[in-house]
PyMOL commands that place a pseudoatom at each C-alpha (Angstrom):
pseudoatom trace, name=CA, resn=MET, resi=1, chain=A, elem=C, hetatm=0, pos=[180.558, -97.763, 230.677]
pseudoatom trace, name=CA, resn=THR, resi=2, chain=A, elem=C, hetatm=0, pos=[178.842, -96.597, 233.842]
pseudoatom trace, name=CA, resn=SER, resi=3, chain=A, elem=C, hetatm=0, pos=[179.741, -94.091, 236.508]
pseudoatom trace, name=CA, resn=THR, resi=4, chain=A, elem=C, hetatm=0, pos=[179.709, -93.843, 240.283]
pseudoatom trace, name=CA, resn=VAL, resi=5, chain=A, elem=C, hetatm=0, pos=[178.885, -90.998, 242.647]
pseudoatom trace, name=CA, resn=LYS, resi=6, chain=A, elem=C, hetatm=0, pos=[179.970, -90.823, 246.279]
pseudoatom trace, name=CA, resn=LEU, resi=7, chain=A, elem=C, hetatm=0, pos=[178.358, -88.472, 248.765]
pseudoatom trace, name=CA, resn=HIS, resi=8, chain=A, elem=C, hetatm=0, pos=[179.115, -87.656, 252.343]
pseudoatom trace, name=CA, resn=ARG, resi=9, chain=A, elem=C, hetatm=0, pos=[177.179, -85.567, 254.845]
pseudoatom trace, name=CA, resn=VAL, resi=10, chain=A, elem=C, hetatm=0, pos=[176.844, -85.232, 258.609]
pseudoatom trace, name=CA, resn=PHE, resi=11, chain=A, elem=C, hetatm=0, pos=[173.296, -84.836, 259.931]
pseudoatom trace, name=CA, resn=THR, resi=12, chain=A, elem=C, hetatm=0, pos=[172.305, -83.645, 263.397]
pseudoatom trace, name=CA, resn=ALA, resi=13, chain=A, elem=C, hetatm=0, pos=[169.995, -86.625, 263.826]
pseudoatom trace, name=CA, resn=LYS, resi=14, chain=A, elem=C, hetatm=0, pos=[170.442, -90.124, 265.203]
pseudoatom trace, name=CA, resn=PRO, resi=15, chain=A, elem=C, hetatm=0, pos=[171.222, -93.024, 262.843]
pseudoatom trace, name=CA, resn=ASP, resi=16, chain=A, elem=C, hetatm=0, pos=[167.899, -94.770, 263.558]
pseudoatom trace, name=CA, resn=LYS, resi=17, chain=A, elem=C, hetatm=0, pos=[165.921, -91.704, 262.498]
pseudoatom trace, name=CA, resn=ILE, resi=18, chain=A, elem=C, hetatm=0, pos=[167.855, -91.382, 259.236]
pseudoatom trace, name=CA, resn=TYR, resi=19, chain=A, elem=C, hetatm=0, pos=[167.490, -95.112, 258.593]
pseudoatom trace, name=CA, resn=ARG, resi=20, chain=A, elem=C, hetatm=0, pos=[163.704, -94.779, 259.012]
pseudoatom trace, name=CA, resn=ALA, resi=21, chain=A, elem=C, hetatm=0, pos=[163.694, -92.057, 256.343]
pseudoatom trace, name=CA, resn=PHE, resi=22, chain=A, elem=C, hetatm=0, pos=[164.980, -94.690, 253.893]
pseudoatom trace, name=CA, resn=VAL, resi=23, chain=A, elem=C, hetatm=0, pos=[162.560, -97.484, 254.867]
pseudoatom trace, name=CA, resn=GLU, resi=24, chain=A, elem=C, hetatm=0, pos=[159.246, -95.664, 255.405]
pseudoatom trace, name=CA, resn=PRO, resi=25, chain=A, elem=C, hetatm=0, pos=[157.555, -95.021, 252.041]
pseudoatom trace, name=CA, resn=ASP, resi=26, chain=A, elem=C, hetatm=0, pos=[155.921, -91.689, 252.923]
pseudoatom trace, name=CA, resn=ALA, resi=27, chain=A, elem=C, hetatm=0, pos=[159.189, -90.373, 254.334]
pseudoatom trace, name=CA, resn=LEU, resi=28, chain=A, elem=C, hetatm=0, pos=[161.182, -91.527, 251.309]
pseudoatom trace, name=CA, resn=ALA, resi=29, chain=A, elem=C, hetatm=0, pos=[158.680, -89.951, 248.903]
pseudoatom trace, name=CA, resn=SER, resi=30, chain=A, elem=C, hetatm=0, pos=[159.011, -86.626, 250.728]
pseudoatom trace, name=CA, resn=TRP, resi=31, chain=A, elem=C, hetatm=0, pos=[162.790, -86.254, 250.386]
pseudoatom trace, name=CA, resn=LEU, resi=32, chain=A, elem=C, hetatm=0, pos=[164.179, -88.521, 247.647]
pseudoatom trace, name=CA, resn=PRO, resi=33, chain=A, elem=C, hetatm=0, pos=[162.983, -86.763, 244.487]
pseudoatom trace, name=CA, resn=PRO, resi=34, chain=A, elem=C, hetatm=0, pos=[165.218, -83.842, 243.498]
pseudoatom trace, name=CA, resn=ASN, resi=35, chain=A, elem=C, hetatm=0, pos=[163.833, -80.308, 243.468]
pseudoatom trace, name=CA, resn=GLY, resi=36, chain=A, elem=C, hetatm=0, pos=[161.013, -79.877, 240.965]
pseudoatom trace, name=CA, resn=PHE, resi=37, chain=A, elem=C, hetatm=0, pos=[159.912, -83.531, 241.088]
pseudoatom trace, name=CA, resn=THR, resi=38, chain=A, elem=C, hetatm=0, pos=[157.195, -85.409, 242.942]
pseudoatom trace, name=CA, resn=CYS, resi=39, chain=A, elem=C, hetatm=0, pos=[157.358, -89.081, 243.888]
pseudoatom trace, name=CA, resn=THR, resi=40, chain=A, elem=C, hetatm=0, pos=[154.730, -91.801, 243.811]
pseudoatom trace, name=CA, resn=VAL, resi=41, chain=A, elem=C, hetatm=0, pos=[155.543, -95.046, 245.606]
pseudoatom trace, name=CA, resn=HIS, resi=42, chain=A, elem=C, hetatm=0, pos=[153.911, -98.003, 243.833]
pseudoatom trace, name=CA, resn=GLU, resi=43, chain=A, elem=C, hetatm=0, pos=[155.461, -100.894, 245.792]
pseudoatom trace, name=CA, resn=PHE, resi=44, chain=A, elem=C, hetatm=0, pos=[157.521, -100.886, 248.950]
pseudoatom trace, name=CA, resn=ASN, resi=45, chain=A, elem=C, hetatm=0, pos=[158.779, -103.911, 250.877]
pseudoatom trace, name=CA, resn=PRO, resi=46, chain=A, elem=C, hetatm=0, pos=[161.957, -102.983, 252.796]
pseudoatom trace, name=CA, resn=THR, resi=47, chain=A, elem=C, hetatm=0, pos=[163.077, -106.506, 253.638]
pseudoatom trace, name=CA, resn=VAL, resi=48, chain=A, elem=C, hetatm=0, pos=[166.089, -108.370, 252.268]
pseudoatom trace, name=CA, resn=GLY, resi=49, chain=A, elem=C, hetatm=0, pos=[164.920, -109.662, 248.896]
pseudoatom trace, name=CA, resn=GLY, resi=50, chain=A, elem=C, hetatm=0, pos=[161.896, -107.328, 248.961]
pseudoatom trace, name=CA, resn=GLY, resi=51, chain=A, elem=C, hetatm=0, pos=[161.308, -104.793, 246.255]
pseudoatom trace, name=CA, resn=HIS, resi=52, chain=A, elem=C, hetatm=0, pos=[160.479, -101.171, 245.679]
pseudoatom trace, name=CA, resn=ARG, resi=53, chain=A, elem=C, hetatm=0, pos=[158.897, -99.419, 242.691]
pseudoatom trace, name=CA, resn=MET, resi=54, chain=A, elem=C, hetatm=0, pos=[158.302, -95.714, 242.342]
pseudoatom trace, name=CA, resn=SER, resi=55, chain=A, elem=C, hetatm=0, pos=[158.109, -92.941, 239.806]
pseudoatom trace, name=CA, resn=PHE, resi=56, chain=A, elem=C, hetatm=0, pos=[159.355, -89.364, 239.742]
pseudoatom trace, name=CA, resn=ARG, resi=57, chain=A, elem=C, hetatm=0, pos=[157.278, -86.765, 237.904]
pseudoatom trace, name=CA, resn=ASN, resi=58, chain=A, elem=C, hetatm=0, pos=[158.694, -83.490, 236.613]
pseudoatom trace, name=CA, resn=PHE, resi=59, chain=A, elem=C, hetatm=0, pos=[156.283, -80.947, 238.097]
pseudoatom trace, name=CA, resn=THR, resi=60, chain=A, elem=C, hetatm=0, pos=[156.920, -78.451, 235.268]
pseudoatom trace, name=CA, resn=THR, resi=61, chain=A, elem=C, hetatm=0, pos=[156.502, -80.730, 232.242]
pseudoatom trace, name=CA, resn=GLY, resi=62, chain=A, elem=C, hetatm=0, pos=[154.467, -83.595, 233.701]
pseudoatom trace, name=CA, resn=ALA, resi=63, chain=A, elem=C, hetatm=0, pos=[156.910, -86.135, 232.245]
pseudoatom trace, name=CA, resn=SER, resi=64, chain=A, elem=C, hetatm=0, pos=[157.748, -89.032, 234.520]
pseudoatom trace, name=CA, resn=HIS, resi=65, chain=A, elem=C, hetatm=0, pos=[160.163, -91.922, 234.794]
pseudoatom trace, name=CA, resn=SER, resi=66, chain=A, elem=C, hetatm=0, pos=[159.707, -95.057, 236.833]
pseudoatom trace, name=CA, resn=PHE, resi=67, chain=A, elem=C, hetatm=0, pos=[162.210, -97.378, 238.432]
pseudoatom trace, name=CA, resn=GLY, resi=68, chain=A, elem=C, hetatm=0, pos=[162.462, -100.156, 240.951]
pseudoatom trace, name=CA, resn=GLY, resi=69, chain=A, elem=C, hetatm=0, pos=[164.815, -102.565, 242.582]
pseudoatom trace, name=CA, resn=THR, resi=70, chain=A, elem=C, hetatm=0, pos=[165.538, -104.993, 245.359]
pseudoatom trace, name=CA, resn=TYR, resi=71, chain=A, elem=C, hetatm=0, pos=[166.823, -104.617, 248.904]
pseudoatom trace, name=CA, resn=GLN, resi=72, chain=A, elem=C, hetatm=0, pos=[170.038, -106.600, 249.291]
pseudoatom trace, name=CA, resn=GLU, resi=73, chain=A, elem=C, hetatm=0, pos=[171.107, -105.666, 252.808]
pseudoatom trace, name=CA, resn=LEU, resi=74, chain=A, elem=C, hetatm=0, pos=[169.322, -103.913, 255.680]
pseudoatom trace, name=CA, resn=VAL, resi=75, chain=A, elem=C, hetatm=0, pos=[170.993, -103.315, 259.033]
pseudoatom trace, name=CA, resn=PRO, resi=76, chain=A, elem=C, hetatm=0, pos=[168.777, -100.945, 261.056]
pseudoatom trace, name=CA, resn=GLY, resi=77, chain=A, elem=C, hetatm=0, pos=[170.566, -97.745, 261.993]
pseudoatom trace, name=CA, resn=GLU, resi=78, chain=A, elem=C, hetatm=0, pos=[173.754, -98.787, 260.158]
pseudoatom trace, name=CA, resn=ARG, resi=79, chain=A, elem=C, hetatm=0, pos=[173.508, -99.781, 256.516]
pseudoatom trace, name=CA, resn=LEU, resi=80, chain=A, elem=C, hetatm=0, pos=[171.261, -100.242, 253.498]
pseudoatom trace, name=CA, resn=VAL, resi=81, chain=A, elem=C, hetatm=0, pos=[172.144, -101.727, 250.126]
pseudoatom trace, name=CA, resn=TYR, resi=82, chain=A, elem=C, hetatm=0, pos=[169.601, -101.769, 247.334]
pseudoatom trace, name=CA, resn=THR, resi=83, chain=A, elem=C, hetatm=0, pos=[169.438, -101.878, 243.562]
pseudoatom trace, name=CA, resn=ASP, resi=84, chain=A, elem=C, hetatm=0, pos=[167.659, -99.561, 241.148]
pseudoatom trace, name=CA, resn=SER, resi=85, chain=A, elem=C, hetatm=0, pos=[166.906, -99.961, 237.460]
pseudoatom trace, name=CA, resn=PHE, resi=86, chain=A, elem=C, hetatm=0, pos=[164.849, -97.729, 235.201]
pseudoatom trace, name=CA, resn=ASP, resi=87, chain=A, elem=C, hetatm=0, pos=[161.848, -99.025, 233.276]
pseudoatom trace, name=CA, resn=ASP, resi=88, chain=A, elem=C, hetatm=0, pos=[162.992, -96.962, 230.267]
pseudoatom trace, name=CA, resn=PRO, resi=89, chain=A, elem=C, hetatm=0, pos=[165.030, -99.202, 227.908]
pseudoatom trace, name=CA, resn=GLY, resi=90, chain=A, elem=C, hetatm=0, pos=[167.083, -96.110, 227.033]
pseudoatom trace, name=CA, resn=LEU, resi=91, chain=A, elem=C, hetatm=0, pos=[168.452, -96.193, 230.597]
pseudoatom trace, name=CA, resn=PRO, resi=92, chain=A, elem=C, hetatm=0, pos=[169.812, -99.751, 230.766]
pseudoatom trace, name=CA, resn=GLY, resi=93, chain=A, elem=C, hetatm=0, pos=[171.576, -101.548, 233.557]
pseudoatom trace, name=CA, resn=GLU, resi=94, chain=A, elem=C, hetatm=0, pos=[171.238, -101.891, 237.264]
pseudoatom trace, name=CA, resn=MET, resi=95, chain=A, elem=C, hetatm=0, pos=[172.572, -99.435, 239.818]
pseudoatom trace, name=CA, resn=THR, resi=96, chain=A, elem=C, hetatm=0, pos=[173.571, -100.348, 243.357]
pseudoatom trace, name=CA, resn=VAL, resi=97, chain=A, elem=C, hetatm=0, pos=[173.171, -97.853, 246.193]
pseudoatom trace, name=CA, resn=THR, resi=98, chain=A, elem=C, hetatm=0, pos=[175.022, -98.365, 249.471]
pseudoatom trace, name=CA, resn=VAL, resi=99, chain=A, elem=C, hetatm=0, pos=[174.100, -96.153, 252.424]
pseudoatom trace, name=CA, resn=SER, resi=100, chain=A, elem=C, hetatm=0, pos=[176.347, -96.264, 255.503]
pseudoatom trace, name=CA, resn=LEU, resi=101, chain=A, elem=C, hetatm=0, pos=[175.299, -94.599, 258.767]
pseudoatom trace, name=CA, resn=THR, resi=102, chain=A, elem=C, hetatm=0, pos=[177.796, -94.016, 261.575]
pseudoatom trace, name=CA, resn=ALA, resi=103, chain=A, elem=C, hetatm=0, pos=[176.923, -92.397, 264.891]
pseudoatom trace, name=CA, resn=VAL, resi=104, chain=A, elem=C, hetatm=0, pos=[179.191, -89.416, 265.641]
pseudoatom trace, name=CA, resn=SER, resi=105, chain=A, elem=C, hetatm=0, pos=[179.288, -86.862, 268.464]
pseudoatom trace, name=CA, resn=VAL, resi=106, chain=A, elem=C, hetatm=0, pos=[176.908, -84.440, 266.705]
pseudoatom trace, name=CA, resn=GLY, resi=107, chain=A, elem=C, hetatm=0, pos=[174.584, -86.949, 265.012]
pseudoatom trace, name=CA, resn=THR, resi=108, chain=A, elem=C, hetatm=0, pos=[175.212, -89.247, 262.064]
pseudoatom trace, name=CA, resn=ASP, resi=109, chain=A, elem=C, hetatm=0, pos=[177.889, -89.442, 259.407]
pseudoatom trace, name=CA, resn=VAL, resi=110, chain=A, elem=C, hetatm=0, pos=[176.192, -90.610, 256.199]
pseudoatom trace, name=CA, resn=THR, resi=111, chain=A, elem=C, hetatm=0, pos=[178.030, -91.961, 253.177]
pseudoatom trace, name=CA, resn=ILE, resi=112, chain=A, elem=C, hetatm=0, pos=[176.171, -92.885, 249.990]
pseudoatom trace, name=CA, resn=VAL, resi=113, chain=A, elem=C, hetatm=0, pos=[177.758, -94.651, 247.022]
pseudoatom trace, name=CA, resn=GLN, resi=114, chain=A, elem=C, hetatm=0, pos=[175.699, -95.123, 243.857]
pseudoatom trace, name=CA, resn=GLN, resi=115, chain=A, elem=C, hetatm=0, pos=[177.353, -97.411, 241.307]
pseudoatom trace, name=CA, resn=GLY, resi=116, chain=A, elem=C, hetatm=0, pos=[176.364, -98.366, 237.769]
pseudoatom trace, name=CA, resn=ILE, resi=117, chain=A, elem=C, hetatm=0, pos=[174.773, -95.055, 236.720]
pseudoatom trace, name=CA, resn=PRO, resi=118, chain=A, elem=C, hetatm=0, pos=[173.900, -95.309, 232.997]
pseudoatom trace, name=CA, resn=ASP, resi=119, chain=A, elem=C, hetatm=0, pos=[176.193, -93.297, 230.723]
pseudoatom trace, name=CA, resn=ILE, resi=120, chain=A, elem=C, hetatm=0, pos=[173.277, -91.288, 229.374]
pseudoatom trace, name=CA, resn=ILE, resi=121, chain=A, elem=C, hetatm=0, pos=[172.902, -89.644, 232.807]
pseudoatom trace, name=CA, resn=PRO, resi=122, chain=A, elem=C, hetatm=0, pos=[175.677, -87.100, 233.334]
pseudoatom trace, name=CA, resn=ARG, resi=123, chain=A, elem=C, hetatm=0, pos=[177.555, -87.952, 236.530]
pseudoatom trace, name=CA, resn=GLU, resi=124, chain=A, elem=C, hetatm=0, pos=[177.410, -84.322, 237.694]
pseudoatom trace, name=CA, resn=ALA, resi=125, chain=A, elem=C, hetatm=0, pos=[173.609, -84.241, 237.203]
pseudoatom trace, name=CA, resn=CYS, resi=126, chain=A, elem=C, hetatm=0, pos=[173.247, -87.349, 239.347]
pseudoatom trace, name=CA, resn=TYR, resi=127, chain=A, elem=C, hetatm=0, pos=[175.503, -85.836, 241.991]
pseudoatom trace, name=CA, resn=LEU, resi=128, chain=A, elem=C, hetatm=0, pos=[173.496, -82.587, 241.947]
pseudoatom trace, name=CA, resn=GLY, resi=129, chain=A, elem=C, hetatm=0, pos=[170.231, -84.513, 242.298]
pseudoatom trace, name=CA, resn=TRP, resi=130, chain=A, elem=C, hetatm=0, pos=[171.560, -86.373, 245.335]
pseudoatom trace, name=CA, resn=GLN, resi=131, chain=A, elem=C, hetatm=0, pos=[172.742, -83.105, 246.902]
pseudoatom trace, name=CA, resn=GLU, resi=132, chain=A, elem=C, hetatm=0, pos=[169.232, -81.654, 246.518]
pseudoatom trace, name=CA, resn=SER, resi=133, chain=A, elem=C, hetatm=0, pos=[167.699, -84.806, 247.980]
pseudoatom trace, name=CA, resn=LEU, resi=134, chain=A, elem=C, hetatm=0, pos=[170.045, -84.772, 250.973]
pseudoatom trace, name=CA, resn=ARG, resi=135, chain=A, elem=C, hetatm=0, pos=[169.127, -81.150, 251.739]
pseudoatom trace, name=CA, resn=LYS, resi=136, chain=A, elem=C, hetatm=0, pos=[165.469, -82.254, 251.797]
pseudoatom trace, name=CA, resn=LEU, resi=137, chain=A, elem=C, hetatm=0, pos=[166.396, -85.243, 253.972]
pseudoatom trace, name=CA, resn=ALA, resi=138, chain=A, elem=C, hetatm=0, pos=[168.001, -82.866, 256.491]
pseudoatom trace, name=CA, resn=LYS, resi=139, chain=A, elem=C, hetatm=0, pos=[164.760, -80.867, 256.687]
pseudoatom trace, name=CA, resn=LEU, resi=140, chain=A, elem=C, hetatm=0, pos=[162.906, -84.080, 257.515]
pseudoatom trace, name=CA, resn=VAL, resi=141, chain=A, elem=C, hetatm=0, pos=[165.249, -85.685, 260.047]
pseudoatom trace, name=CA, resn=GLU, resi=142, chain=A, elem=C, hetatm=0, pos=[167.024, -82.834, 261.820]
pseudoatom trace, name=CA, resn=PRO, resi=143, chain=A, elem=C, hetatm=0, pos=[164.107, -81.122, 263.538]
pseudoatom trace, name=CA, resn=GLU, resi=144, chain=A, elem=C, hetatm=0, pos=[163.516, -82.717, 266.924]
pseudoatom trace, name=CA, resn=ILE, resi=145, chain=A, elem=C, hetatm=0, pos=[159.762, -82.215, 267.303]
pseudoatom trace, name=CA, resn=THR, resi=146, chain=A, elem=C, hetatm=0, pos=[158.639, -83.832, 270.550]
pseudoatom trace, name=CA, resn=GLU, resi=147, chain=A, elem=C, hetatm=0, pos=[154.971, -82.851, 270.640]
for i in range(1, 147): cmd.bond("trace and resi %d" % i, "trace and resi %d" % (i + 1))
show_as sticks, trace
zoom trace
């Protein structure tokens, strides 16, 4: 059995800016890891069929876990679909993440659906991690710094 988490948030930033935060490796590394983790990007090719590999390191314990996947769909400013799977055999299976971006009057409506989360990961822990990541994403994309 696997689980699914669905998240929804409105950002005061344009869809293209949020999309860039998902397809630029330095940007992604700055906001994707939950609080208390760092991210190292090992491979990053955001093209359909291209791959990504990265690792998250627990800053307190030093323990890390690595994962990677493939980009299945990329529509700039609108939609991303990619897979993730952990290198740890104790975390089997492949997850699919779908990110939908819709322009709204105040910015962008973002919906994220992550399917196929391994049973060993509590659904609520995954949801909490995404909430932390999305707060960090807001700090990256919402400031409009023009200089």
